[in-house]
N, CA, C and O of each residue as an XYZ file, in Angstrom:
224
protein
N      -5.338      6.013    -11.115
C      -5.231      6.581     -9.917
C      -4.443      5.848     -9.006
O      -4.883      4.718     -8.795
N      -3.311      6.178     -8.342
C      -2.517      5.673     -7.406
C      -3.275      5.191     -5.978
O      -4.343      5.729     -5.688
N      -2.846      4.430     -5.323
C      -3.587      4.006     -3.899
C      -2.560      4.840     -2.970
O      -1.429      5.123     -3.367
N      -3.067      5.222     -1.653
C      -2.507      5.637     -0.665
C      -2.833      4.915      0.597
O      -3.963      4.457      0.764
N      -1.716      4.769      1.664
C      -1.724      4.286      2.737
C      -2.113      5.051      3.949
O      -1.333      5.931      4.313
N      -3.240      4.843      4.652
C      -3.648      5.813      5.765
C      -2.683      5.820      7.143
O      -1.625      5.196      7.056
N      -2.870      6.225      7.904
C      -2.235      6.360      9.426
C      -2.527      5.145      9.941
O      -1.603      4.640     10.579
N      -3.567      4.493      9.860
C      -4.381      3.298     10.498
C      -3.266      2.135     10.196
O      -3.209      1.178     10.968
N      -2.416      2.212      9.121
C      -1.437      1.054      8.941
C      -0.719      0.392     10.143
O      -0.263      0.984     11.121
N      -0.703     -0.679      9.948
C       0.017     -1.652     11.423
C       1.319     -1.957     10.856
O       1.895     -2.774     11.574
N       2.062     -1.586      9.757
C       3.303     -2.003      9.172
C       3.512     -3.526      9.310
O       4.549     -4.051      9.714
N       2.275     -4.233      8.880
C       2.209     -5.659      8.951
C       3.357     -6.215      7.599
O       4.143     -7.160      7.671
N       3.179     -5.486      6.668
C       3.794     -5.743      5.209
C       3.240     -6.428      4.208
O       3.818     -6.603      3.136
N       1.837     -6.961      4.532
C       1.111     -7.939      3.738
C       1.010     -7.042      2.442
O       1.012     -7.701      1.402
N       0.930     -5.806      2.307
C       0.714     -5.202      0.991
C       1.661     -5.095      0.179
O       1.550     -5.388     -1.012
N       2.882     -4.592      0.804
C       4.270     -4.824      0.189
C       4.739     -6.307     -0.498
O       5.406     -6.424     -1.526
N       4.240     -7.343      0.298
C       4.581     -8.278     -0.324
C       3.607     -8.902     -1.392
O       3.781    -10.062     -1.764
N       2.575     -8.122     -1.886
C       1.189     -8.517     -2.807
C       1.537     -7.679     -3.865
O       1.217     -8.090     -4.981
N       2.176     -6.488     -3.788
C       2.398     -5.420     -4.902
C       3.179     -6.286     -6.095
O       4.205     -6.901     -5.801
N       2.696     -6.307     -7.336
C       3.077     -6.873     -8.223
C       4.270     -5.961     -9.004
O       5.069     -6.508     -9.765
N       4.297     -4.662     -8.758
C       5.306     -3.897     -9.250
C       6.467     -3.045     -8.290
O       7.333     -2.236     -8.622
N       6.050     -3.643     -6.861
C       7.058     -3.281     -6.002
C       6.971     -1.872     -5.587
O       8.013     -1.385     -5.149
N       5.934     -1.131     -5.643
C       5.624      0.093     -5.379
C       5.300      0.662     -4.040
O       4.931      1.804     -3.768
N       5.577     -0.679     -3.008
C       5.233     -0.226     -1.719
C       6.623     -0.337     -0.944
O       7.335     -1.317     -1.164
N       7.029      0.661     -0.030
C       8.157      0.463      0.636
C       7.769      0.729      2.135
O       6.701      1.290      2.377
N       8.736      0.282      3.296
C       8.498      0.573      4.543
C       8.972      2.096      4.880
O      10.094      2.554      4.663
N       7.800      2.813      5.493
C       8.285      3.993      5.765
C       8.510      4.103      7.419
O       8.558      3.200      8.253
N       8.631      5.587      7.580
C       9.196      5.632      9.161
C       7.921      4.972     10.269
O       8.074      4.250     11.254
N       6.751      5.490      9.717
C       5.451      5.228     10.594
C       4.731      4.271     10.027
O       4.293      3.397     10.775
N       4.499      4.212      8.894
C       3.734      3.406      7.873
C       4.220      3.000      6.687
O       5.186      3.600      6.216
N       3.670      1.971      6.036
C       4.245      1.578      4.344
C       3.756      2.812      3.447
O       2.740      3.448      3.725
N       4.482      3.060      2.470
C       4.207      4.086      1.538
C       4.015      3.488      0.088
O       4.653      2.510     -0.301
N       3.179      4.089     -0.598
C       3.439      3.610     -1.943
C       3.615      4.856     -2.973
O       3.073      5.959     -2.907
N       4.551      4.352     -3.966
C       5.207      5.410     -4.602
C       4.288      5.452     -5.923
O       4.172      4.525     -6.725
N       3.676      6.675     -5.992
C       2.405      7.052     -6.993
C       3.136      6.637     -8.286
O       2.462      5.954     -9.058
N       4.397      6.931     -8.656
C       4.945      7.145     -9.822
C       5.152      5.636    -10.409
O       5.231      5.427    -11.619
N       5.227      4.642     -9.457
C       5.336      3.443     -9.854
C       3.802      2.575     -9.644
O       3.528      1.532    -10.237
N       3.191      3.059     -8.972
C       1.987      2.057     -8.680
C       1.179      2.104     -9.994
O       1.134      3.108    -10.705
N       0.446      0.764    -10.308
C      -0.296      0.473    -11.471
C      -1.886      0.668    -11.205
O      -2.696      0.725    -12.130
N      -2.200      0.752     -9.988
C      -3.480      1.060     -9.789
C      -4.405     -0.248     -9.674
O      -5.635     -0.270     -9.704
N      -3.555     -1.296     -9.538
C      -4.338     -2.746     -9.752
C      -5.209     -3.104     -8.379
O      -6.020     -4.026     -8.468
N      -5.077     -2.453     -7.206
C      -5.597     -2.491     -6.161
C      -5.439     -4.127     -5.335
O      -6.273     -4.531     -4.525
N      -4.462     -4.742     -5.660
C      -4.284     -5.958     -4.936
C      -3.643     -5.761     -3.530
O      -3.717     -6.676     -2.709
N      -2.970     -4.504     -3.211
C      -2.747     -4.120     -1.763
C      -3.868     -4.172     -1.088
O      -3.978     -4.995     -0.180
N      -4.852     -3.346     -1.392
C      -5.979     -3.077     -0.799
C      -6.681     -4.212     -0.220
O      -7.070     -4.224      0.948
N      -6.839     -5.165     -1.043
C      -7.475     -6.563     -0.722
C      -6.794     -7.198      0.297
O      -7.451     -7.956      1.012
N      -5.281     -7.008      0.578
C      -4.789     -7.603      1.479
C      -4.688     -7.125      2.933
O      -4.465     -7.951      3.819
N      -4.841     -5.855      3.206
C      -4.728     -4.909      4.193
C      -5.505     -5.408      5.237
O      -6.693     -5.218      4.977
N      -5.305     -6.082      6.531
C      -5.960     -6.731      7.545
C      -6.910     -5.363      8.206
O      -7.967     -5.540      8.812
N      -6.418     -4.275      8.000
C      -7.171     -2.951      8.641
C      -7.979     -2.219      7.699
O      -8.720     -1.344      8.146
N      -7.942     -2.469      6.352
C      -8.559     -1.475      5.269
C      -7.841     -0.233      5.342
O      -8.493      0.803      5.209
N      -6.429     -0.162      5.559
C      -5.711      1.060      5.538
C      -5.232      1.714      4.271
O      -4.504      2.706      4.308
N      -5.731      1.036      2.898
C      -5.334      1.449      1.536
C      -6.675      1.766      1.079
O      -7.758      1.235      1.326
N      -6.359      2.730      0.375
C      -7.590      3.418     -0.411
C      -7.291      4.095     -1.793
O      -6.115      4.455     -1.829
N      -7.914      4.357     -2.832
C      -7.752      5.363     -3.772
C      -7.416      6.715     -3.512
O      -8.052      7.273     -2.618
N      -6.575      7.329     -4.092
C      -5.920      8.839     -3.733
C      -6.927      9.688     -4.468
O      -6.819     10.915     -4.466
């Protein structure tokens, strides 16, 4: 199951730097995760300073 980023995202980019498959990109208001690319490893969730990333 892919992960999602909530509206509490600070747009710090920590998650995008951690993603091993490049599934995270900067959106207009927050970072977004491409569910078709996400391998559900959870690496991004562990790096988010505000815990804005969770399983979908």
